[in-house]
N, C-alpha and C positions, 0 to 999 in steps of 0.2 A: 651364168651357168658355166661358160667356158673358163672363167677365172677359177672357179672352184675345181674344175677338171685339170687344169694345168697345175694347180697347187697340190692336187691329190696324186699326180703321177708318180713323183718320187716315193711317196708312202706305198702306193700300190706296187711299184717295182721292188721295194724292199720286202714287202709282204710276200710277193710271189717267190722271190729268191729264198726266203726263209722256208716257205712251204715246200720247195723242191730240195731242201737240204743244203743249200749253199749259204755260207755265212760270210757276208762281205767284211773285209778287214781282218779276218782270222789269220791269214798267212802273214800279214804285216805285223799283227800283234805278236805272233810267234817269233818272227825275225827279231823284233825289238827285244823280246825277253831273252833270246839267245845271245844277243849282242851285249845286253847288260849283264848277263850271267858270265860271259867269258871275259869281261873286262877285269883287269887286275885290280885288286883292292888296294886302296891307299891307306897307310897307316895314319893314325891320328898324330898331330904335331905334339912334340914334347910340352910338358906342362908349363915349363918356364920360357918357352921360346917365343910365344906370341902374347901380347897384352890381352887381357880379358875385355870384352866389349862393355862399354859403360851403359847403364840402363838409361832409357830415354828420359829427358828432363820433363818434370811435371809442369804442365801448362794449363791455363784456364780453358774451359770448354769453348769451342767455337763451332760455327756452322749448324748442322742439324742437331747436334748434342745441345748446343746452346738453346736452341728453339724448344727442344723437348723438355729441357730442364725448366725453362720459363713457363711452359704450359702445364707442367706436372701439378697436380693438386692432390691433397689428401682425400681419401674416400670419406663418405659420410660416416658418422659414428654409428655403431651397432645399436639398433633400436631394441630395447628390452620390453 
């Protein structure tokens, strides 16, 4: 019972602060938005100044995708 109460305390504290009209983290989010809005915008580099990134090389499936493809089966035919 005490483990549940200890785990529920942060949730109850957040709920109580919301009920009293306090929004935790609101000021920090506003400061971050102001900082991002006031940052000078950087212009995009010229078209010929940097090489374009190459697309990733195609490789055979591995890991979970390999297992998924190995276990995949066709569905049964539609019964008429």
